[in-house]
C-alpha positions in Angstrom: 107.7 117.1 94.3 104.7 115.9 92.1 105.9 118.4 89.4 104.5 116.3 86.6 101.2 115.9 88.4 101.0 119.6 89.0 101.7 120.6 85.3 99.1 117.8 84.1 96.6 118.8 86.6 96.9 122.6 86.3 96.1 122.4 82.4 92.8 120.6 83.1 91.9 122.7 86.2 92.7 125.9 84.1 89.9 124.4 81.5 87.4 123.9 84.4 88.1 127.4 85.6 86.8 129.0 82.4 83.5 127.1 82.6 80.6 128.8 84.4 79.3 127.4 87.7 76.3 126.1 85.5 78.7 124.1 83.5 80.5 122.3 86.5 77.5 122.0 88.8 73.9 121.1 89.0 71.1 122.4 91.2 70.4 120.2 94.2 67.6 122.0 95.5 66.7 125.7 96.6 69.5 125.4 99.1 72.3 125.4 96.4 74.4 123.8 93.8 76.8 120.7 93.7 79.6 119.5 91.5 78.5 117.3 88.7 79.9 114.1 88.7 80.8 113.9 85.0 83.0 116.9 85.4 84.7 115.6 88.6 85.3 112.4 86.8 87.2 114.2 84.0 89.3 115.9 86.5 90.1 112.8 88.6 91.1 110.8 85.5 93.8 113.4 84.8 94.5 113.2 88.6 95.1 109.4 88.3 97.4 109.9 85.4 99.4 112.4 87.0 99.9 110.2 90.1 100.9 107.5 88.1 103.5 109.5 86.1 104.8 110.6 89.8 105.7 107.2 90.5 102.8 106.4 92.5 101.8 102.6 92.5 98.6 102.0 90.6 96.5 100.6 93.6 97.6 103.7 95.7 97.0 106.1 92.8 93.5 104.3 92.5 92.9 104.8 96.3 93.9 108.4 96.4 91.7 109.2 93.6 88.7 107.5 95.0 89.4 109.4 98.4 89.3 112.6 96.5 86.1 111.9 94.7 84.5 110.8 97.9 85.5 114.1 99.5 84.1 116.2 96.6 81.2 114.4 95.4 78.0 116.1 96.3 79.8 119.0 97.7 77.8 122.2 97.8 79.6 125.1 96.1 78.9 128.5 95.2 80.1 131.2 92.8 83.3 131.5 94.7 84.2 128.0 94.6 87.8 127.3 93.4 87.7 123.8 91.9 91.5 123.7 91.6 92.0 124.5 95.3 89.2 122.1 96.3 90.8 119.0 94.7 94.3 120.1 95.9 93.1 120.1 99.5 91.2 116.9 99.2 94.3 115.3 97.7 96.5 116.6 100.3 94.2 115.2 103.1 94.2 111.7 101.2 98.1 111.8 101.0 98.5 112.8 104.7 96.3 110.0 105.8 98.2 107.5 103.8 101.5 108.9 105.3 100.3 108.8 108.8 99.0 105.1 108.9 102.1 104.0 110.7 104.1 105.8 113.3 107.5 104.8 114.5 109.4 105.7 117.9 113.0 104.5 118.1 113.8 105.7 121.6 110.9 103.9 123.0 112.0 100.7 121.5 115.6 101.1 122.7 114.6 101.8 126.2 112.7 98.4 126.5 115.5 96.3 125.4 118.7 95.3 127.5 121.7 96.5 125.4 123.0 96.1 122.8 120.1 97.2 120.7 120.7 95.7 117.1 119.6 97.1 113.8 120.1 95.3 110.4 120.0 97.4 107.3 119.1 95.7 104.0 118.5 97.2 100.4 120.4 96.9 96.9 123.7 98.6 96.4 123.7 102.3 95.4 120.6 103.2 97.4 122.7 104.9 100.0 122.5 102.0 102.6 126.2 102.6 104.1 125.9 106.4 104.0 122.4 105.9 106.0 124.2 103.8 108.5 126.7 106.5 109.2 124.0 109.1 109.5 122.1 106.9 112.0 125.0 106.3 114.1 125.8 110.0 114.2 122.1 110.9 115.2 122.4 108.2 118.0 125.6 109.6 119.2 124.0 113.0 119.5 121.4 111.3 121.6 124.1 110.0 124.0 124.3 106.3 122.7 127.3 104.4 122.0 127.7 102.7 118.7 129.5 99.8 117.1 129.2 99.4 113.1 129.4 95.9 111.6 130.9 95.8 108.2 128.5 92.9 106.8 128.8 93.7 103.2 131.7 91.5 102.8 131.0 90.9 99.1 132.6 94.4 98.3 135.9 95.6 99.6 134.8 99.2 99.0 131.9 98.8 101.2 134.1 97.6 104.1 136.5 100.7 103.4 133.6 103.0 103.3 132.3 102.0 106.6 135.7 102.1 108.0 136.1 105.7 106.9 132.7 106.6 108.5 133.8 105.0 111.7 136.9 107.0 112.0 135.1 110.2 111.2 132.3 109.3 114.1 134.9 107.9 116.5 133.2 104.6 116.8 134.4 101.0 116.6 133.8 99.1 113.4 134.0 95.4 113.2 135.2 94.0 110.0 136.5 90.7 108.3 138.3 90.2 105.3 136.4 90.5 101.8 134.4 87.3 100.9 134.2 86.2 104.6 130.9 85.1 106.3 128.9 88.4 106.9 126.8 86.7 109.7 130.2 86.0 111.5 130.8 89.8 111.2 127.3 90.5 112.8 128.0 88.0 115.5 131.5 89.5 116.7 130.0 93.1 116.6 127.4 92.1 118.9 129.8 90.2 121.3 132.1 93.3 121.1 129.2 95.3 122.0 128.3 93.1 125.0 131.9 92.9 126.1 132.4 96.8 126.0 128.8 97.5 127.1 128.0 99.6 124.0 124.2 100.5 123.4 123.8 100.1 119.7 125.1 97.7 116.9 124.4 98.9 113.3 124.7 96.1 110.8 125.6 96.8 107.1 124.7 94.1 104.6 125.4 93.4 101.0 122.7 94.3 98.1 123.6 92.9 94.8 120.4 92.5 93.4 117.0 92.2 95.1 116.2 89.0 92.7 119.4 87.3 93.8 118.4 84.2 95.7 121.9 83.7 97.3 121.6 87.2 98.5 118.3 86.8 100.2 119.8 83.5 101.6 122.7 85.5 103.1 120.1 87.9 104.7 118.0 85.2 106.3 121.3 83.8 107.7 122.4 87.0 109.1 119.1 87.5 110.7 119.1 84.0 112.6 122.6 84.9 113.7 122.2 88.4 114.7 118.6 88.4 115.9 118.2 92.0 115.2 115.5 94.1 117.0 114.8 96.1 114.0 115.5 95.6 110.2 115.5 98.5 108.2 114.9 98.7 104.3 116.9 101.6 102.8 115.5 102.7 99.5 116.2 105.2 97.0 113.5 107.5 96.6 114.5 108.2 92.8 113.9 104.7 92.2 110.1 105.0 92.3 108.3 101.9 91.8 111.6 99.9 91.8 112.0 100.8 95.4 108.6 99.4 96.2 109.2 96.0 94.6 112.7 96.0 96.2 111.0 96.6 99.6 108.5 93.7 99.1 111.3 91.4 98.2 113.4 92.2 101.3 110.2 92.1 103.3 109.4 88.5 102.0 112.6 87.3 102.7 113.7 88.7 106.1 110.7 90.7 107.4 111.3 94.6 107.5 110.1 96.8 110.3 110.6 100.2 108.9 111.8 102.1 105.8 114.6 104.7 105.5 114.1 106.7 102.3 117.4 108.4 100.6 117.9 111.0 98.2 114.6 112.6 99.1 115.9 115.9 98.4 116.6 115.1 94.7 113.3 113.4 94.3 111.0 115.6 92.0 108.0 113.1 91.9 107.7 111.8 95.5 105.8 108.6 94.4 108.1 106.4 96.4 107.2 107.4 99.7 103.5 107.3 99.1 103.6 103.7 97.5 106.0 102.2 100.2 103.8 103.5 103.1 100.7 102.2 101.5 101.8 98.9 99.8 104.4 97.7 102.1 102.5 98.7 105.1 105.5 99.2 107.2 106.3 103.1 108.5 108.7 105.2 107.0 111.0 105.8 109.7 113.7 108.3 108.5 114.6 110.3 105.3 118.0 111.3 104.1 117.9 114.7 102.4 121.7 115.5 101.6 125.4 114.1 102.0 126.2 115.5 105.4 125.5 113.4 108.5 123.1 116.1 109.8 121.0 115.9 106.8 119.0 112.8 108.3 115.7 113.3 109.8 112.8 111.3 111.6 110.2 111.0 109.1 107.2 113.5 109.7 103.9 113.0 107.5 103.4 116.8 107.7 106.8 117.6 106.4 106.6 115.0 103.6 103.2 116.5 102.6 104.5 120.1 102.6 107.3 118.8 100.2 104.8 117.2 98.0 102.5 120.3 97.6 105.5 122.9 97.6 104.5 124.6 101.0 107.0 125.8 103.7 108.3 123.0 105.7 108.5 122.3 109.2 111.9 122.1 111.0 113.1 118.6 111.8 112.3 117.2 115.1 115.2 116.3 117.3 113.7 113.2 118.9 115.5 109.8 117.8 
């Protein structure tokens, strides 16, 4: 991840490495030297451009750059000082701080509420929403929870069929109506079924025609009023970059989102969506989807994401829900 950022910055840092310690620093006093602010500004200008090319939103890129500057400005250095490594470590710390701002614990929330626990999923078509719902159902089943699926994307027959196929593979009940029917009624029936059969969880799929479609947002509001979900997840495509941020903003403004599920993280070569959503939306990234299989769905771990961004060995997935 951040491939473009690394390529852009490496050329600048290589130039910095060719300079002598006298070129990149100035004498503070008899105790040592510190980085020149002018040298640091040149490097950070390139850093900010690289962040923008990695689909990091401008306000987030500016904040990260300021954080790196604050960390390095006035830093005492000697002849063994590696400016490239210093900037990398400062940026890594700044990125981790952004990703750690919000935490999320699903099981704690489920335990506090009388069943069924209802989760509504929103996001535009093509972002992997229905697959994310199936993966969530699989994960919950592994933790001993019974699940009911609600095929609330009644706008597309294909979405109903897709969720039905997942329900058959997972061995769980799906509540569905005919194409074109009221999605709020589907959600209501799913919740009533779960209550009658004493099921633990209801996962509600929804339509996602376009985030700018007023009718769609009105539909989401109605589902929320009827279903009264305990959680609303925005499902965003990591490859969409800044578009995913705008989508999350619109859904949050319309229905209010409690957390984010990022899909296609394994194919994301830039990584800006995770950073930008975490900072701009101010909601936790709860889960990430990293492949096609049900098991390729994990609770979001800031350290794991930071390792991906900086091409480091990645920690194993946590088994907690």
